[in-house]
C-alpha positions, 0 to 999 in steps of 0.5 A, spaced: 302 518 628 299 523 632 293 522 638 286 525 636 280 526 640 273 525 637 268 529 641 261 530 640 255 534 644 248 532 645 243 537 650 235 535 651 230 538 654 227 532 657 220 530 658 218 535 664 222 541 663 219 548 659 226 550 657 233 547 657 237 550 662 244 545 660 250 548 655 255 544 653 261 545 648 265 540 645 272 543 642 279 543 639 281 542 646 276 543 650 269 540 652 265 542 658 258 542 661 255 546 665 247 545 669 244 551 671 239 553 676 235 558 679 230 561 683 225 565 680 230 566 673 236 565 671 238 558 670 239 557 662 242 564 664 247 562 669 250 556 664 250 560 657 254 566 660 259 560 663 260 556 656 261 562 653 266 565 658 270 559 658 270 556 651 276 562 650 281 557 653 279 553 647 287 553 645 292 549 645 297 549 651 304 547 652 303 543 658 298 540 662 300 544 667 298 551 664 292 547 661 290 547 669 291 554 671 288 556 664 281 552 665 282 554 673 281 562 672 276 562 667 271 558 671 272 563 677 272 569 671 265 566 670 263 566 677 265 574 676 261 575 670 255 571 674 256 577 680 256 582 675 250 579 671 246 579 678 248 586 680 246 590 674 239 584 674 236 583 681 231 579 678 237 574 676 239 574 684 240 566 687 242 564 680 248 559 679 251 553 674 255 547 675 260 547 671 265 540 670 271 541 664 276 538 660 282 541 656 287 536 653 294 537 652 298 531 649 296 525 653 293 529 658 287 531 661 286 538 665 279 537 669 276 542 672 269 542 676 264 544 681 257 542 683 255 535 681 254 535 674 259 528 672 266 527 669 267 519 668 273 515 663 271 508 660 278 505 659 279 498 657 272 496 659 271 500 666 268 506 668 271 510 672 267 516 675 272 521 675 269 528 679 266 527 686 259 531 687 259 537 691 252 535 694 249 534 701 248 527 701 255 525 698 258 528 705 254 524 708 256 518 703 263 520 705 263 521 712 259 515 712 252 517 715 248 513 710 250 510 704 250 511 697 243 507 696 241 511 701 243 518 697 240 516 691 233 517 696 235 523 700 230 528 701 236 534 701 241 530 695 238 535 690 242 541 696 248 543 692 254 546 697 258 548 691 257 553 685 258 558 680 254 564 682 253 570 685 254 568 693 262 566 693 267 570 689 272 566 691 269 559 690 272 553 690 274 549 684 277 542 684 282 541 679 287 535 677 290 533 671 289 525 669 293 521 664 290 519 657 290 514 652 288 512 644 282 507 646 279 512 652 273 515 652 271 520 656 265 523 658 261 529 661 254 530 663 249 533 668 245 530 672 240 529 668 244 522 665 247 521 671 241 521 676 237 517 672 241 512 669 245 507 672 252 507 671 252 499 668 247 503 664 251 508 662 257 503 661 253 498 656 252 504 652 260 506 652 262 499 651 257 498 644 263 500 640 258 506 636 262 513 635 261 519 639 255 522 637 252 515 636 253 514 643 252 520 645 246 519 642 243 512 645 245 515 652 240 521 652 235 516 648 236 511 654 235 517 660 229 520 655 226 512 655 226 512 663 222 519 663 228 523 664 224 529 667 231 534 668 235 536 662 240 532 658 246 534 657 252 530 655 260 531 652 263 524 649 270 524 648 275 519 644 282 519 644 284 514 639 290 515 634 290 516 626 293 519 620 287 524 619 290 531 622 283 534 621 279 536 629 272 537 630 269 543 629 266 546 635 259 545 637 255 548 643 249 545 645 244 546 650 242 554 653 248 557 650 247 555 643 241 560 642 240 567 642 237 567 648 233 574 651 230 575 658 225 580 661 225 584 667 220 586 673 220 593 670 220 591 663 224 588 657 231 592 656 238 590 654 243 586 658 250 590 659 255 584 659 262 584 657 264 583 649 264 575 650 257 575 650 253 576 643 248 575 644 242 578 649 240 572 654 233 570 656 230 568 663 228 561 665 221 560 668 220 553 670 224 553 678 229 547 679 228 542 683 235 543 685 238 549 690 244 551 693 247 553 700 253 555 702 258 550 703 260 553 711 260 550 717 254 552 720 249 550 714 253 543 714 252 543 722 245 544 720 243 539 716 246 534 719 242 535 725 236 536 721 238 529 718 239 526 725 232 528 726 229 526 720 233 518 722 230 518 729 223 521 727 225 516 721 226 510 727 220 512 732 214 512 726 217 504 725 217 503 732 210 506 733 207 502 727 211 495 730 208 497 737 201 499 734 202 492 730 204 488 736 198 491 740 193 489 734 195 482 734 195 481 741 188 484 741 186 479 735 188 473 739 185 476 745 178 477 741 179 470 738 179 466 744 174 470 748 170 468 741 172 461 743 170 461 750 163 463 749 163 455 745 162 448 749 162 441 747 162 434 750 167 429 750 171 424 754 177 425 759 180 419 762 174 414 761 169 419 764 164 424 760 166 432 761 163 438 759 169 442 755 169 450 754 172 451 748 173 449 741 176 443 739 183 446 734 188 449 738 194 454 736 201 451 736 203 448 742 197 452 746 190 449 746 184 453 745 179 449 750 179 446 757 174 442 761 169 446 765 164 441 768 166 433 769 161 429 770 158 422 773 157 418 767 163 413 764 165 412 756 165 404 757 159 404 760 155 407 754 154 403 748 159 402 743 156 407 737 156 413 742 163 411 746 166 413 739 160 419 738 163 421 745 171 420 743 170 425 737 166 430 740 158 432 740 159 439 740 153 442 743 150 451 741 150 452 748 152 450 756 146 448 757 145 444 750 151 441 753 148 438 759 142 436 755 147 432 751 149 429 757 143 428 761 142 424 755 148 420 754 147 418 762 140 414 760 144 412 754 148 409 761 142 406 764 138 402 760 
């Protein structure tokens, strides 16, 4: 019995982007997703260059260690190729790409990763994130400064700390070798999927029992149903045991799948690259939401300080809003109390007719009236029906009205 990997790759431009800056590759042993980024131009160029260079490693290796080294070396070579391209074409300055790649050797997976594309493993009903995002907010989460929920809405969530590009000649690339077994389902995706589809939804789609291609289509469809403003790229790899010795045909998707060209500022010209690039390249004209900043202590310190200032401003804003709300409440209560003190009514206090200032209601334990003037009229001297009326209180339009009511009561008490 031979162990095989059945795979599928799918890429979609998303709901808002005008071009696809993602690239993906599902081969016989190699599986990769690259998410390009650039300012004026270059995201699609960067991911295409990276994929076309890295897919050269799609062959059989004698050991997982050899595969891991080959994968890491191909990412470094792709990084150098990007730097050379920018040197020749200054209009591409600032372009870069994430890369998440796997090379399968028997029952092992060699992994290389940089950026915020992700690799997941679905095994025995559980979904695990294998790679760690190289983002500023992930640093804050790892250090305990913010929660994962806060990271999802953080204003700096799009800042990448590590990518392949023209900035760092020797980028730090995460590598590892993990065991795999029949029944495992691997997922590589750009952040166009992971940022807009909750892991529970991803897990549910992975567990539906669909084949690799159907699962990839399901994930992309659900992301599009959720709005999918960004490019979405998915590579699914299923590990199984079968007598079928046939391997899937390699497939390339996204910007690396088509002949590309680009226009320089001086006019259209041929891109001179090593022979691995079989087609001219086309520049992206849509600016990206995400951007790259070098992973330096100075920059991290600056971002952390900025985040502290942002939290401080947020606390001050909330505190100011709370103070304003309390002040408004107090002002409202004061105005309400003052309004009640413009009213009068006649009632009784210890058997004597009195004039009250305020209204009969109370605010919790606080009464909104008080005795303003005591009279000589005794309630017991009044006729029975008048006594009841006084005990129930008699509203007066003003102090003068209240005194007039008292005079009528005094007359009634001395027939």
